[in-house]
VOVODO-888534 format. One record per residue: x, y, z of N, C-alpha, C in turn; residue number from 1. Coordinates in steps of 0.05 Angstrom, whole numbers, plus 5000, padded with zeros to 4 digits. Layout:
N
- n.px|n.py|n.pz|ca.px|ca.py|ca.pz|c.px|c.py|c.pz|num
- X|Y|Z|X|Y|Z|X|Y|Z|NUM
...
This chain:
287
- n.px|n.py|n.pz|ca.px|ca.py|ca.pz|c.px|c.py|c.pz|num
- 9044|2494|1789|9023|2502|1808|9034|2524|1826|1
- 9019|2545|1830|9027|2568|1847|9015|2564|1874|2
- 9029|2576|1894|9021|2572|1922|9013|2599|1935|3
- 8996|2598|1955|8986|2621|1968|8979|2613|1997|4
- 8974|2632|2014|8964|2627|2041|8949|2650|2053|5
- 8930|2646|2071|8916|2666|2085|8936|2684|2101|6
- 8930|2709|2105|8950|2727|2118|8940|2734|2148|7
- 8915|2727|2154|8903|2738|2179|8918|2726|2204|8
- 8925|2701|2204|8936|2690|2228|8964|2702|2235|9
- 8979|2707|2214|9005|2720|2219|9002|2750|2224|10
- 8983|2762|2209|8980|2791|2211|8971|2799|2240|11
- 8956|2784|2254|8948|2790|2280|8973|2791|2300|12
- 8995|2780|2292|9019|2781|2307|9040|2803|2298|13
- 9041|2805|2271|9061|2824|2261|9051|2844|2240|14
- 9026|2844|2236|9013|2863|2216|9013|2852|2188|15
- 8996|2863|2171|8992|2853|2145|9018|2859|2128|16
- 9029|2882|2131|9052|2890|2114|9075|2871|2117|17
- 9083|2867|2143|9105|2849|2149|9098|2821|2141|18
- 9073|2811|2143|9066|2785|2135|9070|2781|2105|19
- 9061|2799|2089|9064|2796|2060|9094|2795|2053|20
- 9110|2811|2066|9140|2810|2061|9150|2783|2067|21
- 9142|2772|2090|9151|2746|2099|9143|2724|2080|22
- 9118|2726|2071|9107|2704|2052|9124|2705|2026|23
- 9130|2728|2016|9147|2729|1992|9175|2717|1999|24
- 9187|2724|2021|9213|2714|2027|9214|2684|2032|25
- 9190|2672|2041|9189|2644|2045|9185|2628|2020|26
- 9176|2642|1998|9174|2629|1972|9145|2627|1963|27
- 9125|2637|1976|9098|2637|1966|9096|2654|1941|28
- 9077|2646|1924|9073|2660|1899|9052|2681|1902|29
- 9037|2679|1923|9012|2698|1926|9004|2698|1955|30
- 8984|2717|1959|8974|2719|1987|8944|2721|1986|31
- 8930|2710|2005|8901|2708|2007|8893|2731|2027|32
- 8879|2750|2016|8871|2774|2031|8848|2767|2051|33
- 8856|2759|2075|8837|2751|2095|8825|2776|2108|34
- 8799|2782|2106|8788|2806|2115|8770|2802|2140|35
- 8778|2783|2157|8761|2777|2180|8761|2802|2200|36
- 8782|2817|2199|8784|2840|2218|8768|2865|2208|37
- 8757|2861|2184|8738|2882|2174|8715|2884|2192|38
- 8707|2861|2203|8683|2861|2222|8691|2842|2243|39
- 8690|2850|2270|8695|2834|2292|8669|2828|2305|40
- 8664|2801|2308|8639|2790|2313|8638|2776|2340|41
- 8620|2782|2358|8617|2766|2383|8597|2743|2377|42
- 8608|2719|2376|8593|2696|2369|8573|2688|2390|43
- 8578|2695|2415|8559|2689|2438|8536|2708|2437|44
- 8541|2734|2434|8519|2754|2434|8508|2758|2405|45
- 8523|2749|2385|8515|2751|2357|8512|2782|2350|46
- 8533|2797|2357|8533|2826|2351|8560|2834|2340|47
- 8563|2856|2325|8588|2866|2317|8601|2882|2340|48
- 8627|2881|2341|8641|2895|2364|8654|2919|2352|49
- 8660|2939|2370|8676|2963|2359|8702|2953|2348|50
- 8711|2968|2327|8734|2958|2312|8750|2982|2299|51
- 8775|2981|2305|8793|3004|2294|8811|2994|2272|52
- 8806|2970|2261|8823|2961|2239|8819|2979|2213|53
- 8842|2983|2200|8839|2999|2175|8816|2991|2155|54
- 8812|2964|2154|8791|2955|2136|8764|2963|2144|55
- 8761|2970|2170|8735|2978|2180|8730|3008|2178|56
- 8751|3023|2171|8751|3052|2170|8745|3062|2142|57
- 8745|3089|2140|8738|3103|2115|8760|3099|2094|58
- 8786|3092|2101|8807|3091|2082|8814|3062|2075|59
- 8793|3045|2073|8798|3017|2069|8812|3011|2041|60
- 8803|3026|2021|8814|3021|1995|8844|3029|1994|61
- 8852|3051|2008|8880|3059|2009|8896|3037|2023|62
- 8885|3024|2043|8899|3003|2057|8903|2979|2038|63
- 8881|2971|2023|8884|2950|2004|8904|2957|1982|64
- 8905|2981|1973|8925|2989|1952|8953|2986|1963|65
- 8956|2994|1989|8984|2993|2001|8993|2963|2003|66
- 8975|2946|2012|8982|2917|2013|8989|2906|1985|67
- 8974|2913|1964|8980|2905|1938|9008|2914|1930|68
- 9016|2938|1935|9041|2950|1926|9064|2934|1941|69
- 9059|2929|1968|9079|2914|1983|9084|2887|1970|70
- 9062|2874|1961|9064|2848|1948|9081|2850|1924|71
- 9073|2870|1907|9086|2874|1880|9116|2880|1885|72
- 9122|2897|1905|9150|2904|1911|9165|2880|1918|73
- 9152|2859|1929|9166|2835|1938|9163|2812|1919|74
- 9149|2816|1897|9147|2796|1875|9124|2777|1879|75
- 9104|2783|1895|9080|2765|1898|9055|2781|1893|76
- 9033|2767|1887|9007|2779|1881|8986|2769|1900|77
- 8963|2785|1901|8941|2774|1916|8924|2757|1896|78
- 8919|2732|1904|8905|2714|1885|8875|2713|1891|79
- 8869|2715|1918|8840|2714|1926|8837|2726|1953|80
- 8813|2727|1962|8807|2740|1989|8786|2725|2002|81
- 8781|2732|2027|8759|2721|2043|8744|2742|2057|82
- 8719|2745|2050|8700|2765|2062|8695|2757|2091|83
- 8687|2777|2109|8680|2770|2136|8654|2753|2138|84
- 8652|2739|2159|8628|2722|2163|8621|2722|2192|85
- 8597|2712|2201|8577|2697|2186|8559|2715|2170|86
- 8552|2706|2146|8534|2722|2129|8504|2720|2138|87
- 8499|2702|2159|8473|2702|2171|8468|2729|2185|88
- 8488|2742|2192|8487|2769|2207|8484|2791|2184|89
- 8461|2804|2185|8455|2825|2164|8477|2848|2164|90
- 8487|2854|2188|8507|2874|2190|8533|2868|2176|91
- 8539|2842|2178|8563|2832|2164|8559|2831|2134|92
- 8535|2821|2126|8528|2820|2097|8532|2848|2084|93
- 8526|2868|2099|8530|2895|2089|8559|2902|2081|94
- 8577|2887|2092|8606|2892|2087|8616|2875|2063|95
- 8599|2858|2051|8608|2842|2028|8617|2857|2005|96
- 8604|2879|1997|8612|2894|1975|8639|2909|1981|97
- 8643|2918|2005|8669|2929|2014|8691|2907|2009|98
- 8685|2882|2018|8705|2861|2014|8712|2857|1984|99
- 8691|2858|1968|8695|2855|1938|8712|2879|1928|100
- 8706|2902|1937|8721|2925|1929|8751|2922|1937|101
- 8756|2914|1960|8783|2910|1971|8798|2889|1954|102
- 8783|2867|1948|8795|2847|1931|8805|2858|1904|103
- 8788|2874|1891|8795|2885|1865|8818|2904|1868|104
- 8818|2921|1890|8839|2940|1893|8865|2926|1899|105
- 8865|2903|1913|8889|2889|1918|8899|2872|1894|106
- 8883|2869|1875|8890|2853|1852|8880|2825|1852|107
- 8862|2819|1871|8853|2791|1874|8832|2785|1852|108
- 8830|2758|1846|8811|2750|1825|8786|2739|1835|109
- 8786|2729|1861|8762|2715|1872|8760|2724|1900|110
- 8735|2728|1908|8728|2735|1936|8711|2712|1947|111
- 8719|2699|1968|8703|2678|1979|8683|2690|1999|112
- 8658|2686|1994|8636|2695|2012|8619|2671|2020|113
- 8620|2667|2046|8605|2642|2057|8576|2644|2050|114
- 8565|2622|2045|8534|2619|2045|8525|2621|2073|115
- 8498|2626|2077|8487|2624|2103|8484|2594|2108|116
- 8497|2584|2130|8498|2555|2135|8470|2542|2134|117
- 8449|2555|2142|8424|2543|2147|8402|2550|2125|118
- 8413|2560|2103|8395|2566|2081|8398|2547|2057|119
- 8378|2544|2042|8378|2527|2018|8394|2541|1996|120
- 8399|2526|1975|8413|2538|1952|8397|2559|1940|121
- 8371|2557|1938|8353|2578|1928|8355|2604|1946|122
- 8354|2599|1971|8355|2622|1989|8381|2637|1988|123
- 8404|2621|1988|8430|2634|1987|8434|2647|1959|124
- 8421|2637|1938|8424|2649|1912|8415|2678|1912|125
- 8395|2685|1929|8386|2712|1931|8408|2731|1938|126
- 8424|2723|1959|8447|2740|1968|8468|2742|1945|127
- 8475|2719|1933|8495|2721|1912|8484|2737|1887|128
- 8461|2733|1880|8449|2748|1857|8450|2779|1862|129
- 8446|2785|1888|8447|2814|1895|8476|2826|1893|130
- 8497|2809|1898|8524|2818|1899|8537|2816|1871|131
- 8527|2799|1853|8543|2792|1829|8544|2816|1810|132
- 8524|2833|1805|8529|2856|1788|8551|2875|1798|133
- 8553|2878|1824|8574|2894|1835|8601|2881|1832|134
- 8603|2855|1836|8626|2839|1833|8637|2840|1804|135
- 8618|2838|1784|8626|2840|1757|8637|2867|1749|136
- 8626|2888|1760|8636|2915|1755|8664|2917|1766|137
- 8671|2903|1787|8697|2903|1799|8717|2884|1786|138
- 8705|2866|1769|8723|2846|1757|8731|2824|1775|139
- 8714|2819|1795|8721|2798|1816|8699|2775|1816|140
- 8707|2752|1816|8689|2728|1819|8682|2725|1848|141
- 8659|2716|1853|8650|2706|1881|8653|2676|1882|142
- 8663|2666|1904|8664|2637|1909|8648|2630|1932|143
- 8630|2611|1931|8616|2601|1954|8634|2577|1965|144
- 8628|2570|1990|8646|2550|2003|8630|2530|2018|145
- 8639|2505|2020|8627|2483|2034|8629|2488|2064|146
- 8606|2488|2078|8604|2495|2107|8596|2470|2124|147
- 8595|2475|2150|8587|2453|2169|8575|2465|2193|148
- 8556|2449|2206|8545|2455|2231|8556|2434|2250|149
- 8548|2436|2276|8558|2417|2295|8534|2404|2310|150
- 8534|2378|2312|8514|2362|2326|8526|2354|2353|151
- 8517|2368|2375|8527|2362|2402|8521|2335|2411|152
- 8497|2324|2403|8489|2297|2411|8506|2275|2399|153
- 8512|2279|2372|8529|2260|2360|8558|2265|2362|154
- 8565|2288|2371|8592|2299|2373|8608|2297|2346|155
- 8594|2308|2327|8607|2308|2301|8593|2330|2283|156
- 8605|2337|2261|8593|2357|2245|8568|2347|2232|157
- 8551|2366|2224|8526|2360|2211|8521|2378|2187|158
- 8501|2371|2171|8498|2385|2146|8495|2414|2149|159
- 8507|2429|2130|8503|2458|2126|8506|2464|2096|160
- 8502|2488|2089|8501|2495|2060|8527|2486|2046|161
- 8525|2474|2024|8547|2464|2007|8563|2442|2019|162
- 8553|2429|2041|8568|2407|2054|8571|2382|2038|163
- 8553|2377|2021|8554|2354|2004|8559|2363|1974|164
- 8569|2343|1960|8575|2349|1931|8550|2358|1917|165
- 8528|2345|1922|8502|2352|1909|8493|2380|1916|166
- 8495|2388|1941|8486|2413|1950|8505|2435|1940|167
- 8531|2429|1940|8551|2448|1930|8545|2455|1900|168
- 8542|2434|1884|8537|2438|1857|8511|2455|1851|169
- 8490|2448|1868|8465|2461|1866|8467|2491|1872|170
- 8483|2499|1893|8486|2526|1901|8498|2542|1877|171
- 8515|2530|1860|8527|2544|1838|8508|2544|1813|172
- 8498|2521|1809|8481|2518|1783|8455|2533|1785|173
- 8444|2536|1809|8418|2551|1811|8422|2581|1804|174
- 8446|2591|1810|8452|2619|1803|8459|2621|1773|175
- 8474|2600|1763|8480|2599|1734|8494|2624|1724|176
- 8516|2630|1735|8531|2655|1728|8560|2648|1729|177
- 8575|2654|1709|8604|2649|1708|8620|2661|1732|178
- 8608|2683|1743|8622|2698|1764|8617|2685|1791|179
- 8601|2664|1794|8598|2649|1818|8611|2622|1815|180
- 8632|2617|1831|8647|2592|1829|8651|2579|1855|181
- 8665|2557|1857|8669|2543|1881|8695|2546|1894|182
- 8697|2549|1920|8720|2546|1935|8717|2522|1953|183
- 8732|2501|1948|8730|2477|1965|8748|2479|1989|184
- 8736|2478|2013|8751|2476|2037|8755|2448|2043|185
- 8781|2438|2039|8787|2409|2040|8784|2399|2069|186
- 8791|2415|2089|8785|2408|2115|8758|2403|2124|187
- 8740|2420|2115|8711|2417|2119|8701|2392|2105|188
- 8710|2388|2081|8700|2365|2066|8707|2338|2079|189
- 8729|2338|2095|8738|2314|2106|8728|2309|2134|190
- 8712|2327|2145|8702|2324|2173|8681|2302|2175|191
- 8682|2287|2197|8663|2265|2200|8634|2277|2204|192
- 8615|2264|2190|8588|2271|2196|8573|2287|2176|193
- 8587|2305|2162|8571|2325|2146|8575|2321|2116|194
- 8599|2319|2108|8606|2320|2080|8608|2295|2065|195
- 8615|2296|2040|8618|2272|2022|8647|2267|2015|196
- 8666|2280|2028|8693|2277|2022|8703|2294|2000|197
- 8730|2303|2002|8741|2322|1983|8742|2311|1956|198
- 8750|2285|1953|8752|2273|1925|8725|2273|1911|199
- 8705|2265|1925|8678|2264|1912|8669|2293|1904|200
- 8675|2312|1922|8667|2339|1916|8682|2352|1892|201
- 8708|2345|1891|8724|2354|1869|8714|2343|1843|202
- 8708|2318|1841|8698|2306|1817|8671|2317|1809|203
- 8654|2322|1828|8627|2333|1822|8629|2362|1813|204
- 8646|2378|1825|8647|2405|1819|8660|2411|1792|205
- 8681|2395|1785|8694|2399|1759|8704|2427|1755|206
- 8698|2440|1732|8710|2467|1727|8696|2488|1743|207
- 8677|2482|1758|8664|2502|1777|8685|2509|1799|208
- 8703|2489|1805|8722|2493|1826|8744|2510|1817|209
- 8747|2533|1829|8769|2553|1821|8783|2564|1844|210
- 8779|2554|1867|8795|2563|1892|8795|2541|1911|211
- 8815|2542|1929|8818|2522|1950|8824|2535|1978|212
- 8815|2522|1998|8825|2526|2026|8837|2500|2035|213
- 8863|2499|2038|8876|2473|2044|8887|2475|2073|214
- 8879|2453|2088|8889|2450|2115|8884|2421|2124|215
- 8896|2414|2147|8894|2386|2155|8878|2385|2181|216
- 8866|2360|2187|8852|2357|2211|8851|2327|2219|217
- 8837|2320|2240|8835|2292|2248|8812|2277|2236|218
- 8800|2290|2214|8777|2280|2200|8753|2279|2219|219
- 8754|2295|2237|8731|2298|2257|8725|2327|2264|220
- 8747|2341|2273|8743|2370|2280|8756|2388|2259|221
- 8747|2414|2259|8758|2433|2241|8783|2446|2252|222
- 8805|2431|2249|8830|2439|2263|8846|2461|2249|223
- 8843|2463|2223|8858|2484|2208|8887|2482|2215|224
- 8899|2459|2212|8926|2455|2215|8944|2451|2190|225
- 8968|2452|2192|8987|2451|2169|8984|2423|2157|226
- 8984|2422|2130|8981|2395|2117|9005|2376|2124|227
- 8998|2350|2124|9015|2329|2132|9021|2326|2161|228
- 9005|2340|2177|9010|2340|2207|8988|2324|2222|229
- 8966|2318|2208|8944|2303|2220|8935|2280|2203|230
- 8909|2277|2198|8899|2252|2187|8888|2252|2158|231
- 8886|2275|2145|8877|2275|2117|8899|2263|2098|232
- 8888|2246|2082|8905|2233|2061|8904|2252|2036|233
- 8925|2267|2031|8923|2287|2009|8930|2274|1981|234
- 8941|2252|1981|8947|2239|1955|8923|2236|1936|235
- 8901|2223|1945|8878|2220|1926|8866|2247|1921|236
- 8867|2267|1938|8856|2293|1936|8871|2308|1913|237
- 8898|2307|1914|8914|2320|1894|8909|2306|1867|238
- 8908|2279|1869|8903|2265|1842|8876|2274|1829|239
- 8855|2276|1847|8830|2286|1837|8830|2313|1825|240
- 8846|2333|1838|8850|2359|1827|8863|2359|1800|241
- 8883|2340|1796|8897|2338|1771|8877|2326|1751|242
- 8860|2308|1758|8842|2295|1741|8822|2315|1728|243
- 8813|2335|1744|8796|2354|1733|8810|2379|1720|244
- 8836|2378|1719|8853|2398|1709|8848|2425|1724|245
- 8851|2424|1751|8846|2447|1766|8865|2469|1758|246
- 8856|2493|1755|8872|2515|1744|8879|2538|1764|247
- 8868|2534|1789|8872|2555|1809|8898|2551|1823|248
- 8900|2567|1846|8923|2566|1863|8918|2544|1885|249
- 8940|2534|1896|8941|2518|1921|8943|2538|1943|250
- 8919|2544|1957|8919|2565|1978|8914|2552|2005|251
- 8932|2556|2024|8929|2546|2051|8910|2563|2067|252
- 8895|2550|2085|8879|2563|2107|8886|2548|2133|253
- 8911|2544|2138|8919|2531|2162|8923|2550|2183|254
- 8902|2566|2189|8905|2590|2206|8907|2585|2236|255
- 8907|2560|2245|8913|2553|2273|8941|2546|2277|256
- 8956|2541|2256|8983|2531|2258|9002|2550|2272|257
- 9000|2575|2266|9020|2595|2276|9013|2604|2305|258
- 8994|2591|2317|8985|2601|2344|9005|2603|2364|259
- 9025|2583|2365|9046|2584|2386|9071|2600|2378|260
- 9069|2609|2353|9094|2623|2344|9093|2653|2354|261
- 9115|2665|2358|9117|2693|2367|9129|2710|2344|262
- 9129|2737|2348|9140|2754|2329|9168|2747|2322|263
- 9183|2737|2342|9211|2731|2338|9216|2707|2320|264
- 9199|2686|2321|9203|2663|2305|9181|2655|2285|265
- 9162|2674|2280|9141|2669|2262|9151|2664|2233|266
- 9172|2675|2225|9181|2669|2198|9186|2640|2194|267
- 9197|2627|2214|9202|2598|2213|9177|2583|2207|268
- 9156|2591|2221|9128|2578|2218|9118|2583|2189|269
- 9122|2607|2179|9113|2613|2152|9129|2597|2132|270
- 9154|2593|2137|9170|2576|2118|9159|2546|2120|271
- 9152|2538|2143|9142|2510|2145|9115|2507|2129|272
- 9099|2528|2129|9074|2528|2115|9080|2527|2085|273
- 9099|2543|2077|9104|2542|2048|9116|2516|2039|274
- 9133|2504|2056|9144|2478|2049|9122|2457|2046|275
- 9101|2459|2063|9079|2439|2062|9063|2442|2037|276
- 9057|2467|2030|9039|2471|2007|9057|2467|1980|277
- 9082|2473|1981|9100|2467|1958|9101|2437|1954|278
- 9100|2421|1975|9100|2392|1973|9075|2383|1957|279
- 9052|2395|1964|9028|2389|1951|9028|2397|1922|280
- 9040|2420|1915|9043|2431|1889|9060|2412|1872|281
- 9081|2403|1884|9099|2385|1870|9086|2357|1864|282
- 9069|2349|1882|9054|2325|1877|9035|2328|1854|283
- 9022|2351|1853|9004|2358|1831|9019|2357|1804|284
- 9042|2370|1804|9057|2370|1778|9069|2343|1771|285
- 9073|2326|1789|9084|2300|1783|9064|2280|1772|286
- 9038|2286|1777|9018|2266|1767|9013|2271|1737|287
């Protein structure tokens, strides 16, 4: 079982180039091309903000090629990517094709594109159907992901697109295309109130499941913390992945973990991340 992790949380401190070098040095097999800085979004005003990141400029493909080469020079590959969100914003949806292009240029096989939280499987299918011909031309699969909303009155998560096993399967099957697959966000699946649990979702998805976002939480909030630090029981989850013969990478999205690390000690944090996901990979291999 090969390991990977998102690069955005470290890149905002030390840049993407250095992050990929550090991931390789720490022992990761791959890197997840997080493209959140392609679009910077004001969640309060619901507008895009001015942005000077290379992914937002005209030379975005050259930037993706450079990152790919840095990875190859250090012995690791890009396994998957994450397009900017929320896709409910039409301006951000317009960047999805750019994200797919960058994924292909970096050598990634899957681009995770969020569904619109508040749309049905049939409604979200329209977005995916529009993107799939382009994705196929690029040789990149699109993965939809299980989402959540928040119920202030109940103080817990509430239903959103793909939040339950039934709705997740429906989102994929209604499109009925081998280039639309599932990325299971294990933390989202384990949040109180909205989902049906990671194990149930894994068993329902079966071979539709081709990518993961792995992180830990208190089974209440979306904490995005390092595995084995909070309340998720990973043993039955890893067993379920083994049961369906999961063929993808073990990819971390513990993007809040490095928050207190600085440029001087961030490599230590990256090593801790690799140790945690390697532990999960070893569990998988042992079953």
